[in-house]
C-alpha positions as CSV (number, residue, x, y, z in Angstrom):
1,M,6.8,4.9,25.2
2,A,4.5,2.6,23.3
3,R,6.9,1.8,20.4
4,Q,4.0,0.5,18.2
5,C,3.7,3.3,15.6
6,H,4.0,0.7,12.8
7,L,1.2,-1.6,14.2
8,N,-1.7,0.8,13.6
9,T,-2.5,0.5,17.3
10,C,-1.2,3.8,18.7
11,P,-3.0,4.2,22.1
12,T,-2.9,8.0,21.8
13,G,-4.6,8.1,18.4
14,I,-1.7,9.7,16.5
15,A,0.0,7.0,14.4
16,T,-3.1,5.1,13.4
17,Q,-5.9,4.9,10.8
18,R,-8.4,3.3,13.2
19,E,-11.3,5.6,13.9
20,D,-11.8,4.2,17.4
21,L,-8.2,5.0,18.3
22,R,-8.1,8.3,16.5
23,A,-11.1,9.4,18.6
24,K,-8.8,9.3,21.7
25,F,-6.5,12.1,20.4
26,E,-7.3,15.1,22.5
27,G,-5.1,17.7,20.7
28,R,-6.6,20.8,19.1
29,P,-5.0,23.6,17.0
30,E,-5.7,26.0,19.9
31,H,-3.2,24.1,22.0
32,V,-0.4,24.9,19.5
33,I,-1.4,28.5,19.3
34,N,-1.4,28.8,23.1
35,Y,2.0,27.2,23.3
36,L,3.5,29.7,20.9
37,F,2.0,32.6,22.8
38,L,3.6,31.3,26.0
39,I,7.0,31.1,24.2
40,A,6.5,34.6,23.0
41,E,5.7,35.8,26.5
42,E,8.8,34.2,27.9
43,V,11.0,35.7,25.2
44,R,9.6,39.2,26.1
45,E,10.5,38.6,29.8
46,H,14.1,37.8,28.8
47,L,14.3,40.9,26.6
48,S,12.9,43.0,29.4
49,R,15.7,41.9,31.8
50,L,18.2,43.1,29.1
51,H,16.4,46.5,28.8
52,V,15.6,46.0,25.1
53,R,12.3,45.9,23.3
54,S,12.8,43.5,20.5
55,I,15.0,40.6,19.3
56,E,16.3,43.0,16.5
57,E,18.1,45.0,19.2
58,V,20.1,42.1,20.6
59,V,21.3,40.6,17.3
60,G,25.1,40.5,17.5
61,R,25.3,41.9,21.0
62,V,27.9,39.6,22.4
63,D,28.5,42.2,25.2
64,L,25.2,40.9,26.7
65,L,26.6,37.4,27.0
66,E,29.0,35.8,29.4
67,A,30.3,32.3,29.8
68,A,28.8,30.1,32.7
69,P,31.3,29.8,35.5
70,D,31.6,26.0,35.0
71,A,31.7,26.1,31.1
72,P,34.0,23.3,29.9
73,L,35.0,25.2,26.8
74,D,36.9,28.4,26.3
75,L,34.4,30.8,24.8
76,G,36.7,33.8,24.7
77,Y,36.9,33.9,20.9
78,V,33.2,33.6,20.5
79,L,32.3,36.2,23.1
80,G,35.1,38.6,22.2
81,P,34.4,42.1,21.0
82,T,33.8,42.7,17.4
83,D,34.4,45.5,15.0
84,E,31.2,47.6,15.2
85,A,31.7,48.6,11.6
86,L,31.1,45.0,10.4
87,P,27.6,43.9,9.6
88,R,25.7,42.2,12.5
89,R,23.3,40.3,10.3
90,R,23.9,37.9,7.4
91,L,24.1,39.5,4.0
92,L,23.0,36.5,2.0
93,A,19.5,35.1,1.8
94,R,18.8,32.5,4.3
95,N,18.3,29.7,1.7
96,G,20.6,31.1,-1.0
97,E,19.3,32.4,-4.2
98,A,15.6,32.1,-5.0
99,P,14.8,28.9,-6.9
100,A,14.5,29.1,-10.6
101,P,11.0,29.0,-12.1
102,T,9.7,25.8,-13.5
103,P,11.4,25.4,-16.9
104,P,9.2,25.5,-20.0
105,S,8.3,22.3,-21.9
106,G,11.3,20.9,-23.8
107,S,14.5,19.3,-22.8
108,I,15.4,18.6,-19.1
109,D,18.6,17.4,-17.3
110,N,19.4,16.2,-13.8
111,S,20.6,19.6,-12.6
112,Q,16.9,20.7,-12.6
113,R,15.4,19.5,-9.3
114,T,11.8,19.6,-7.9
115,V,10.5,20.5,-11.3
116,G,6.7,21.1,-11.1
117,A,6.4,22.1,-7.5
118,A,5.7,25.7,-8.3
119,L,3.1,25.0,-11.0
120,G,-0.4,26.2,-10.4
121,K,-3.7,24.5,-11.2
122,G,-4.3,24.0,-14.8
123,E,-0.7,24.2,-15.9
124,S,1.2,21.4,-17.6
125,R,4.7,20.6,-18.9
126,H,6.1,18.0,-21.3
127,Y,9.8,17.2,-21.0
128,T,12.4,15.0,-22.7
129,G,15.6,13.9,-21.0
130,S,16.9,12.8,-17.6
131,A,15.1,14.7,-14.8
132,G,16.8,15.5,-11.5
133,Q,15.6,14.6,-8.0
134,S,12.1,15.2,-6.8
135,F,10.5,15.5,-10.3
136,G,6.8,16.3,-9.7
137,A,7.3,16.8,-5.9
138,F,4.4,18.6,-4.1
139,L,2.4,18.6,-7.3
140,D,-1.0,20.4,-7.0
141,D,-4.4,19.4,-8.3
142,N,-5.1,19.7,-12.0
143,V,-1.3,19.9,-12.9
144,E,0.1,17.4,-15.4
145,L,3.8,16.5,-16.0
146,T,4.9,14.1,-18.8
147,L,8.5,12.9,-19.2
148,I,10.0,11.0,-22.1
149,G,13.2,9.6,-20.5
150,E,14.0,8.9,-16.9
151,A,14.0,10.5,-13.5
152,Q,16.0,10.2,-10.3
153,D,14.8,9.6,-6.7
154,Y,11.7,11.1,-5.1
155,V,9.5,11.4,-8.1
156,G,6.1,12.6,-6.8
157,K,7.3,13.2,-3.3
158,G,4.6,14.7,-1.2
159,M,2.3,15.2,-4.2
160,G,-1.2,16.1,-3.4
161,G,-2.8,16.0,-6.8
162,G,-2.2,16.1,-10.5
163,V,-0.7,13.5,-12.9
164,I,2.8,12.4,-13.6
165,A,3.5,10.1,-16.6
166,I,6.9,8.8,-17.5
167,R,7.8,6.7,-20.6
168,P,11.2,5.6,-22.0
169,F,13.0,7.2,-24.8
170,A,11.7,6.3,-28.2
171,D,15.0,4.4,-29.1
172,D,15.2,2.6,-25.7
173,A,15.3,-1.1,-26.7
174,S,15.2,-2.4,-23.1
175,E,12.4,-4.8,-22.4
176,D,12.6,-4.0,-18.7
177,A,13.7,-0.4,-18.4
178,V,14.4,1.3,-15.1
179,L,12.9,4.8,-15.4
180,A,12.8,6.2,-11.9
181,G,14.9,5.9,-8.7
182,N,14.1,5.2,-5.1
183,T,11.3,6.5,-2.8
184,I,8.7,7.3,-5.4
185,C,5.5,8.9,-4.1
186,Y,7.1,9.3,-0.6
187,G,4.4,10.8,1.7
188,A,2.0,11.5,-1.2
189,T,-1.5,12.4,-0.3
190,G,-3.1,12.4,-3.7
191,G,-2.6,12.5,-7.4
192,R,-1.8,9.8,-10.0
193,L,1.6,8.5,-11.2
194,F,2.2,6.2,-14.2
195,V,5.7,4.9,-15.0
196,A,6.1,2.6,-18.1
197,G,9.1,0.8,-16.5
198,R,10.6,-0.3,-13.2
199,V,11.4,1.9,-10.2
200,G,13.7,1.5,-7.2
201,E,13.3,0.7,-3.6
202,R,10.6,2.0,-1.1
203,F,8.0,2.7,-3.8
204,C,5.0,4.4,-2.2
205,V,6.6,4.6,1.2
206,R,4.2,6.4,3.5
207,N,1.8,7.0,0.7
208,S,-1.6,8.0,2.1
209,G,-3.7,8.8,-1.0
210,A,-1.9,8.7,-4.4
211,V,-2.7,6.2,-7.1
212,A,0.6,4.8,-8.7
213,V,1.2,2.3,-11.4
214,V,4.6,1.0,-12.3
215,E,6.0,-2.1,-14.1
216,G,8.2,-3.4,-11.3
217,A,9.8,-2.1,-8.1
218,G,12.7,-2.9,-5.7
219,D,12.6,-3.9,-2.0
220,H,10.3,-2.4,0.7
221,F,7.4,-1.9,-1.8
222,C,4.6,0.1,-0.1
223,E,6.4,0.4,3.2
224,Y,4.4,2.2,5.9
225,M,1.6,2.9,3.4
226,T,-1.6,4.1,4.9
227,G,-3.8,4.8,1.9
228,G,-4.1,5.0,-1.8
229,I,-3.5,2.4,-4.5
230,A,-0.3,0.9,-5.9
231,V,0.0,-1.4,-8.9
232,A,3.1,-3.3,-10.0
233,M,2.8,-5.0,-13.3
234,G,6.2,-6.6,-12.9
235,P,8.2,-8.2,-10.0
236,V,8.8,-6.4,-6.7
237,G,11.6,-7.2,-4.2
238,W,12.0,-8.2,-0.6
239,N,10.0,-7.1,2.4
240,A,6.9,-5.9,0.4
241,G,4.3,-4.2,2.6
242,A,6.4,-3.8,5.7
243,G,4.4,-1.6,8.1
244,M,1.5,-1.1,5.7
245,T,-1.7,-0.3,7.5
246,G,-4.0,1.1,4.8
247,G,-4.6,1.3,1.1
248,V,-4.4,-1.6,-1.3
249,A,-1.8,-2.9,-3.8
250,Y,-1.9,-5.2,-6.8
251,V,1.2,-7.3,-7.6
252,T,2.0,-10.1,-10.0
253,E,5.2,-11.5,-8.4
254,W,7.3,-10.8,-5.4
255,R,10.4,-12.1,-3.7
256,Q,9.1,-11.9,-0.1
257,L,6.1,-10.4,1.7
258,N,6.3,-9.0,5.1
259,A,3.8,-11.5,6.6
260,D,3.5,-9.5,9.9
261,S,1.9,-6.6,8.0
262,V,0.3,-7.8,4.8
263,T,-1.3,-10.8,3.1
264,V,-2.2,-11.5,-0.6
265,R,-5.4,-12.9,-2.1
266,E,-7.0,-13.3,-5.5
267,V,-8.4,-10.0,-6.8
268,P,-12.0,-9.8,-5.5
269,A,-14.6,-9.6,-8.3
270,E,-15.8,-6.2,-7.1
271,D,-12.2,-4.8,-7.5
272,A,-11.4,-6.3,-10.9
273,A,-12.9,-3.4,-12.8
274,E,-10.9,-0.8,-10.9
275,L,-7.7,-2.7,-11.6
276,R,-8.4,-2.9,-15.3
277,A,-9.3,0.8,-15.5
278,L,-5.9,1.6,-14.0
279,V,-4.0,-0.6,-16.4
280,E,-6.0,1.0,-19.3
281,E,-5.1,4.5,-18.1
282,H,-1.5,3.5,-17.7
283,Q,-1.4,2.3,-21.3
284,R,-3.2,5.4,-22.6
285,R,-0.9,7.8,-20.8
286,T,2.5,6.0,-21.4
287,G,1.9,3.8,-24.4
288,S,3.2,0.8,-22.4
289,P,3.6,-2.4,-24.5
290,R,3.3,-4.4,-21.3
291,A,0.0,-2.9,-20.4
292,A,-1.3,-3.4,-24.0
293,A,-0.3,-7.1,-23.9
294,M,-2.1,-7.5,-20.5
295,L,-5.3,-5.9,-21.8
296,A,-5.2,-8.0,-25.0
297,G,-5.7,-11.1,-22.8
298,W,-7.3,-9.5,-19.8
299,E,-9.1,-12.6,-18.4
300,Q,-5.8,-14.5,-18.2
301,S,-3.8,-11.4,-17.0
302,L,-6.2,-10.8,-14.2
303,K,-5.4,-14.3,-12.8
304,T,-1.8,-13.3,-12.5
305,F,-2.6,-10.4,-10.2
306,R,-2.9,-10.7,-6.4
307,Q,-4.4,-8.1,-4.2
308,M,-2.0,-7.1,-1.3
309,V,-3.9,-5.8,1.8
310,P,-2.8,-4.9,5.3
311,V,-3.5,-7.5,8.0
312,A,-4.7,-4.7,10.2
313,A,-7.4,-3.8,7.7
314,L,-8.9,-7.3,7.4
315,P,-12.1,-7.8,9.3
316,A,-11.6,-9.9,12.4
317,Q,-12.7,-13.5,11.9
318,A,-15.6,-14.6,13.9
319,A,-14.5,-16.8,16.8
320,P,-15.7,-20.4,16.6
321,E,-18.3,-21.4,19.1
322,P,-16.8,-23.4,22.0
323,A,-17.3,-27.1,21.9
324,P,-20.0,-28.3,24.4
325,A,-18.8,-30.0,27.6
326,A,-19.0,-33.8,27.9
327,E,-22.0,-33.7,30.3
328,D,-23.9,-31.4,27.9
329,R,-23.3,-33.8,25.0
330,E,-24.6,-36.7,27.2
331,A,-27.7,-34.7,28.1
332,A,-28.3,-33.9,24.5
333,A,-28.0,-37.5,23.5
334,R,-30.7,-38.7,26.1
335,P,-34.1,-39.3,24.6
């Protein structure tokens, strides 16, 4: 076992973003298909020994089972005969009742979870209130959700496209409002998120393609991130960038960086326009006073940002040329 999934150096090419290592991965979809066919073949062999033709015929047939001679448990109750008049299959749906459709625009409360996951391309919703867990999870392309209020954990979980914009209640007088919970944009592969306030821990954990802008975050900012862009216009907590191997983040202040995984530098001139465009879009979508203040004095604001990048993504520094040996120096000094 290599135990280096977090280092971007997976020798089998699975847990890595490096093209040279990914080229070593030999798996193909056909391998999975073949494996499932082999399982199906073995199941049919077992059914044949029982003189039945399908799994349907053996459901509930405890008479076909017997305890192993050395079984440490008394299985008499489990394997005992049952009333044949009783149903042999479950009567309830496997996952309970079908989920409710995405509520229409209007008020929302925290009993409504995973709102937006069922929306199709081109649809949008506008809510006011306190959204439940996984608001905007698995959002599709060209879908837009706006929320005036706050949301719980897992906003934008697994989102692959679309836009989520969250702003505080109109009468919220807090200068540093917390508007969303932990694990925002967990495993996201695309889309855009704008939160005009702070969020909890593990912001953008395992993000691989989403663009997300917030005004502060808790510990483990951008943990295990492999792609996308994260912007924090306010402070972030401890262990920022732990296990980050791809993507880029912009921060203004932090309590501690994970120096094994990331480093910070001044925003490169070629990336300054991209950062400003994101702050402008954040202000436009959320009405953020913090973003407006930054844009009003952008030249000074830009100086407060630092670009956080993975150490694994930095180009290797050229090795210094070896110093010449003593005899070589003497030979070079002779006329």
